C-alpha positions, 0 to 999 in steps of 0.5 A, a space after each residue: 499499499 502507499 501512505 503518506 509520511 512526512 520526512 523529518 528533514 524537509 516539510 514537503 510531504 512525501 510518498 512512501 509505500 509502507 507495510 507490516 512487519 512480519 515479526 508483529 503478534 497482536 494479543 487480544 486485551 479486553 475491548 483492545 489489543 497489545 502490540 508486539 514487535 519481535 525486532 524492537 522488542 517494542 510492546 504496545 496497547 492499542 485501540 480496536 480504531 488502530 487495530 482495524 488501520 493496521 489490518 488495512 495496512 496488512 491487506 494492502 489497502 489505503 486506510 486514513 490513519 493519524 499521522 502521528 499514531 503512524 509515526 509511533 507504529 514506525 517507531 516501534 517497527 509494527 509498521 517498515 518501508 516496503 522495501 525493507 527486508 527484516 529477515 535480512 536485517 537479522 541475518 546482518 545484524 546475527 553476523 555482525 555479532 558473530 565477528 563481534 570484538 567487544 568481549 574476548 570469552 574463554 571457558 576455562 576447564 582446569 580438570 575434568 574430574 567431579 566429586 560427584 556421580 550426577 545420573 544425568 551428566 554428559 560428561 565424561 570424569 576423567 582426573 586430568 588436570 592443567 599441568 603448569 607448563 599448559 597453564 603457561 601456555 594458556 598465558 601465552 595464548 591469551 596474551 597473544 591474541 589480546 596483541 591481535 585484537 583489540 577488545 573491550 573485555 576479557 571474559 572468563 568462565 570457569 568449568 568443570 568438572 568441579 573446577 573448585 577442585 583446582 584453587 590453586 590453578 584458578 588462583 594462579 591462572 586468574 592473576 596472570 589473566 587480571 595482570 594482562 587484561 589490566 595492561 590491555 587496558 580490558 576490563 575483566 570479569 568472571 564467573 564460575 559454574 560449581 556443584 556447590 560442595 567445595 566451598 570453604 573460607 578460602 574458596 570464598 577469598 579465592 573467588 573474591 580475589 579472581 573477580 567472580 560475580 556471578 555463581 552458578 551452583 545446582 539444585 534438583 528440588 527437595 531432599 531427597 529428589 537431590 540426593 538422587 539425583 547428585 550424590 557424591 562420587 563414594 555414595 552419600 546426599 549433597 543436598 544439605 552441604 549445598 544448601 548450607 553452601 548457597 546461603 553462605 555464597 549468597 552473602 558475597 555473590 549473586 548465585 543463579 540456582 539452575 534447577 535441572 528438570 526432567 521427568 522424574 523431578 518434575 513435580 517436586 522442582 518448588 518443595 524446597 523453597 516452600 519448605 526453607 523459608 530462609 533460603 526461598 527469602 534469598 530469592 525473594 530479595 534477589 540475592 539468588 535467582 532461579 531458572 529450570 535446566 532442560 536436561 536433553 541427551 546432549 552426548 552419548 554419555 547421557 543416552 540413558 536418561 533420554 526417556 526422561 527428557 520432556 520434548 520442548 513444548 513439554 518442558 515450556 509449558 511445565 516452566 510457565 507453570 512452576 514459573 506462575 507458583 514461584 511468583 506466588 511465593 514473592 519471588 520475581 521471574 523474567 516473563 517479558 522477552 529479551 533479545 538474545 545475543 549470539 551464543 560464544 559458540 558460533 562467535 569468532 573471539 570465543 574458546 572453551 579451554 580443556 585441561 590438557 589445553 585442548 581448544 573447543 568451541 562448545 563446552 558441551 564438547 569437552 572431553 570429546 575429540 572430534 570436537 578440538 579446534 586447536 590447542 593453545 601452545 599455537 594460533 588459532 587455524 579455520 580448520 574444518 571444525 572450526 568453521 563448521 561452527 563459526 558456519 551456523 546461520 539462524 538456525 535450520 531452514 524453516 527458522 527464516 520463516 518463523 516470527 519468532 527468529 529474532 527471540 531466539 536467532 535459530 536455537 542452540 548451536 549445538 542442536 543445530 550442529 547436531 541435527 545437521 550431521 543427523 547425530 543424537 536425537 535432539 528435537 529442533 530447539 524453539 524458543 519458549 516464546 513460542 509456548 509462553 508468549 502470548 500469556 507473558 504479554 498480557 501479564 507484563 502489561 498489566 504490571 505495568 499498567 499496575 504499577 505506573 497507570 498513568 504511563 501505559 503506552 497507548 496509541 489511540 
């Protein structure tokens, strides 16, 4: 269709061809409508009259529409120039982020050893650690890389195995990496994924010195459920120790609690919070956050639990129920989409360093020799394996036609590659918003209107 639009730099009126965005979502809300645009991540409440005018634009009719309203609809991305290729824009933005030099990201695995025997673990436990010689090679690798590319931030994630089984290694390597960042005038940030059982006074001081800001700890529900799923290697439960350590860590760090969910514990996920008021209070006060992990049979090591895993639609429906129960307990939870960045596995300047100095792109690949892309003892080369990861685009062919594309970027690169190679049994990695968006938009608008009744966004 063709509508008149005033050019912002000229008082003359110019005719421009416009159309509706393909990423619009319209949800009925009483006598009006909620309009959400996934490309701009904007939400507005529009009247039935404006909704009708949008429908006419979609039919390539010529409605009379208030120019001020039209400008707002354009600003929110609901109406775009007819020659604006939105899919191409999403692809270009994805490519730009893939080669961004904002952050040099490292996930470092000090050891593949672990003191737990989790039933669903995708890793193969090995008593191997970063040697002093390999540690020195890591530092040289990082310094050389920082000399070649100008970054703003050096970001380090400690992973395992259980990384805190090697505290001295984390201490020394952190000191050296922080020094390298400071010499290059880079920001430095760090996080760690731990099972929460190796938390001592010394470990807490170590994490502070290593500038760790966020700690992820897994807690799989009530005591009997957690102990059955996450016992010590030699037997015995870990629940009491993990809960005590989460409370301890929350005094100095933000603790992100991951609760892995499958068919064996889905009915017991929140029983713990309902019975432990002091732990519940940490979540209410936002000293801890809780999210639900989708257990999937990523590697051959965890194919034995495939029958216990939910399909994506089942999991995301359950997650919506669980987050609703969290809110009833007074625990805040993000119920509005956020535009995702690229997964670091498919970004050029991001690597996972294994305990023998081997390089990977994804931490789900650690320990799999087929996924090694290089070694810290030599410069990164564009091997076939590396290019395979970097060539992961926006999901699978059908994803480009999907309205949810800006909210998922095609999903997990590991899943995309697994399906492309016809290995494993992973389902297509569709975003949670395919199952939750309508309800989340309504809830977000009502919360906004209640908090700021005079500022509710509405186009009349």
